[in-house]
C-alpha positions as CSV (number, residue, x, y, z in Angstrom):
1,M,147.8,-22.1,30.9
2,A,146.9,-18.4,31.0
3,G,144.6,-17.0,28.4
4,Q,145.4,-14.3,26.0
5,Y,143.6,-11.8,23.7
6,I,143.8,-12.1,19.9
7,D,142.5,-9.8,17.2
8,M,140.1,-10.7,14.4
9,K,139.1,-8.8,11.3
10,A,135.3,-8.3,10.9
11,A,133.9,-10.0,7.8
12,D,132.3,-6.8,6.6
13,G,135.6,-4.9,6.7
14,S,134.4,-2.5,9.3
15,G,137.2,-3.0,11.7
16,T,139.0,-5.3,14.1
17,F,137.8,-6.8,17.4
18,R,139.4,-9.0,20.0
19,G,138.6,-12.2,21.7
20,Y,139.8,-14.1,24.7
21,L,141.6,-17.2,23.7
22,A,142.2,-20.1,26.2
23,L,144.3,-23.1,25.3
24,P,144.1,-26.6,26.8
25,P,147.0,-28.1,28.7
26,S,147.9,-30.3,25.7
27,G,148.0,-27.2,23.5
28,T,145.6,-28.7,20.9
29,G,142.0,-29.7,20.8
30,S,138.6,-29.0,19.1
31,G,137.5,-25.4,19.0
32,L,134.8,-23.8,21.0
33,V,133.4,-20.3,20.6
34,I,131.6,-18.9,23.7
35,A,129.1,-16.1,23.2
36,Q,129.0,-13.7,26.2
37,E,126.3,-12.6,28.5
38,I,125.3,-8.9,28.3
39,F,128.2,-8.0,30.6
40,G,131.0,-8.3,28.0
41,V,134.0,-10.6,28.1
42,N,134.3,-10.3,31.9
43,K,135.8,-12.4,34.6
44,T,132.9,-14.8,34.5
45,M,133.2,-15.5,30.8
46,R,137.0,-15.8,31.0
47,E,136.6,-18.4,33.9
48,V,134.1,-20.4,31.8
49,A,136.6,-20.3,28.9
50,D,139.4,-21.4,31.1
51,S,137.2,-24.3,32.5
52,Y,136.5,-25.6,29.1
53,A,140.1,-25.2,28.0
54,A,141.0,-27.4,31.0
55,K,138.6,-30.0,29.6
56,G,140.6,-30.0,26.4
57,Y,139.1,-27.4,24.2
58,V,140.6,-24.4,22.4
59,V,138.2,-21.7,23.5
60,L,137.6,-18.2,22.0
61,V,135.2,-15.6,23.5
62,P,134.7,-12.8,21.0
63,D,133.9,-9.3,22.0
64,I,130.5,-8.9,20.4
65,F,129.8,-5.4,21.7
66,W,132.8,-3.9,20.0
67,R,130.7,-2.1,17.4
68,Q,129.2,0.0,20.2
69,E,132.3,0.1,22.5
70,P,135.3,-2.2,22.4
71,N,136.4,-4.3,25.4
72,V,133.3,-3.9,27.6
73,E,133.8,-5.7,30.9
74,L,131.1,-5.3,33.5
75,G,130.3,-6.7,36.9
76,Y,126.8,-7.2,38.3
77,T,126.1,-4.1,40.3
78,E,122.9,-2.1,39.6
79,A,125.0,0.4,37.6
80,D,126.6,-2.4,35.6
81,W,123.1,-3.9,34.8
82,Q,122.0,-0.5,33.5
83,R,125.0,-0.2,31.2
84,A,124.6,-3.9,30.1
85,F,121.0,-3.4,29.1
86,G,122.0,-0.3,27.2
87,Y,124.5,-2.4,25.2
88,Y,121.9,-5.1,24.7
89,Q,119.3,-2.6,23.4
90,G,121.8,-1.2,20.9
91,F,123.2,-4.6,19.8
92,D,123.0,-5.4,16.1
93,E,122.1,-9.1,16.3
94,A,122.8,-9.9,12.6
95,K,126.3,-8.4,12.9
96,G,126.8,-10.2,16.1
97,V,126.1,-13.6,14.4
98,E,128.5,-12.5,11.7
99,D,131.2,-11.9,14.3
100,I,130.4,-15.4,15.8
101,Q,131.1,-16.9,12.4
102,T,134.3,-14.9,12.2
103,A,135.4,-16.4,15.6
104,I,134.5,-19.9,14.3
105,T,136.5,-19.3,11.1
106,T,139.4,-18.0,13.2
107,L,139.5,-21.1,15.3
108,R,139.3,-23.4,12.3
109,S,142.4,-21.8,10.9
110,R,144.5,-22.0,14.0
111,P,147.0,-24.8,14.3
112,E,145.9,-25.7,17.8
113,V,142.5,-26.8,16.6
114,K,142.6,-30.3,15.4
115,N,140.3,-31.6,12.7
116,A,139.1,-28.0,12.3
117,K,136.0,-28.8,14.4
118,V,134.4,-25.9,16.2
119,G,131.3,-25.7,18.4
120,T,129.5,-22.7,19.9
121,M,128.1,-22.1,23.3
122,G,126.5,-19.1,24.9
123,F,124.7,-17.6,27.9
124,C,121.8,-15.2,28.1
125,L,122.2,-13.0,25.0
126,G,124.9,-15.5,24.0
127,G,122.3,-18.2,24.4
128,K,120.3,-16.8,21.6
129,L,123.4,-16.2,19.6
130,A,124.2,-19.9,20.0
131,Y,120.7,-20.7,18.7
132,L,121.3,-18.4,15.8
133,A,124.7,-19.9,15.2
134,A,123.0,-23.2,14.7
135,C,120.7,-21.5,12.2
136,R,123.2,-19.3,10.3
137,T,126.8,-20.5,10.8
138,D,128.8,-23.6,10.0
139,A,129.3,-24.5,13.7
140,D,129.5,-28.3,14.2
141,V,127.4,-28.2,17.4
142,S,125.7,-25.4,19.4
143,V,124.6,-25.1,23.0
144,G,122.5,-22.2,24.4
145,Y,122.0,-21.5,28.1
146,Y,118.8,-19.6,29.0
147,G,118.8,-17.7,25.7
148,V,116.7,-14.5,25.6
149,G,114.5,-13.9,22.6
150,I,114.7,-17.2,20.9
151,D,110.9,-17.3,20.5
152,A,111.2,-14.4,18.0
153,A,113.5,-16.4,15.7
154,L,111.8,-19.8,15.6
155,A,111.2,-19.6,11.9
156,E,114.9,-20.0,11.4
157,A,114.9,-23.5,13.0
158,E,114.3,-24.9,9.5
159,N,117.9,-24.1,8.7
160,I,119.4,-26.1,11.6
161,K,121.4,-29.0,10.2
162,K,123.9,-29.7,13.1
163,P,123.1,-30.5,16.7
164,L,121.6,-27.9,18.9
165,V,121.0,-28.2,22.7
166,L,119.0,-25.6,24.6
167,H,119.1,-25.3,28.4
168,I,115.9,-23.6,29.5
169,A,115.1,-22.2,33.0
170,E,111.5,-22.9,33.8
171,L,111.1,-19.6,35.8
172,D,113.3,-17.4,33.6
173,K,112.1,-13.8,34.1
174,F,113.6,-12.9,30.7
175,C,111.7,-15.7,29.0
176,P,108.1,-15.7,30.2
177,P,106.0,-18.8,30.2
178,E,104.3,-18.1,26.9
179,A,107.7,-17.6,25.2
180,R,109.1,-20.7,26.9
181,D,106.1,-22.8,25.8
182,K,106.3,-21.5,22.2
183,I,110.0,-22.5,22.1
184,V,109.3,-26.0,23.5
185,K,106.2,-26.6,21.3
186,T,108.0,-25.5,18.1
187,L,111.3,-27.2,18.6
188,T,110.4,-30.4,20.4
189,G,110.9,-33.5,18.2
190,R,112.8,-31.7,15.4
191,P,115.9,-33.5,14.1
192,N,119.2,-32.4,15.7
193,I,117.5,-30.4,18.5
194,T,117.5,-31.3,22.1
195,L,115.7,-29.2,24.8
196,H,116.2,-29.4,28.6
197,V,113.9,-27.5,30.9
198,Y,115.2,-27.0,34.5
199,P,112.2,-27.0,36.9
200,G,112.2,-24.2,39.5
201,Q,115.3,-22.5,38.0
202,D,115.6,-18.8,37.1
203,H,117.8,-17.0,34.5
204,A,121.6,-17.5,34.9
205,F,121.2,-20.6,37.1
206,A,124.6,-21.8,35.8
207,R,126.5,-18.6,36.6
208,V,128.8,-19.5,39.5
209,G,128.3,-17.0,42.3
210,G,125.2,-15.5,40.7
211,E,122.0,-14.7,42.5
212,H,120.2,-17.6,40.9
213,Y,123.1,-20.1,40.8
214,D,122.0,-23.6,41.4
215,Q,124.9,-26.1,41.7
216,S,123.0,-29.3,40.9
217,S,121.2,-27.8,37.9
218,A,124.4,-26.2,36.6
219,E,126.4,-29.4,36.9
220,L,123.6,-31.3,35.1
221,A,123.5,-28.8,32.3
222,N,127.3,-28.8,32.0
223,E,127.4,-32.6,31.9
224,R,124.8,-32.5,29.1
225,T,126.8,-29.9,27.3
226,V,130.0,-31.9,27.3
227,G,127.9,-34.9,26.3
228,A,126.6,-33.0,23.3
229,F,130.1,-32.0,22.3
230,K,131.4,-35.5,22.6
231,A,128.5,-36.9,20.5
232,A,129.4,-34.4,17.8
233,R,133.0,-35.5,18.0
234,L,134.1,-32.1,19.2
């Protein structure tokens, strides 16, 4: 089933932004909000959404850069990377988390979402937003892939009440060893939090077709993600 774009109203009344909605073959399922990388709601993010829709989820990928420029959609050329970092540097993280909550609330209200259960998942920048969603939103479960900057928000872990899974790349150039070790040391053993470190892997190891894509690690991470969703009855 082909995806479509829907509009959402920002919680602060500042405007309207869109998200890519993918429905499962059955037409109904639990909800899943996917937080994008720094490249916008591009082909990669839509394909991830479609793949989880095929697994039975109602998936929504909100445009979190809309406050800077709506409908950003980049590839992975050097010029695209430069633009992406510009958006990342200008990103209002607090407002981004608010927009993730708006997407969660939007899914909960849709008739396709059974039991009003909604999880979050994110990659790169979205990986940190998934962590912050566990801290600040009412998501039922959150999964972050190689989140950037989580080490700067570890004090918020006290607020985590629902399951959180973090997939951490051992050699992530955007999460240096001291940051990785701080995350692992701080979060290991906490209730509701599960950490997985992938030896020898770099940032974006789960992005199909990416420079650092590793099929076996990506498949393992994805299996663990689905397992976390199922354990949370998503």
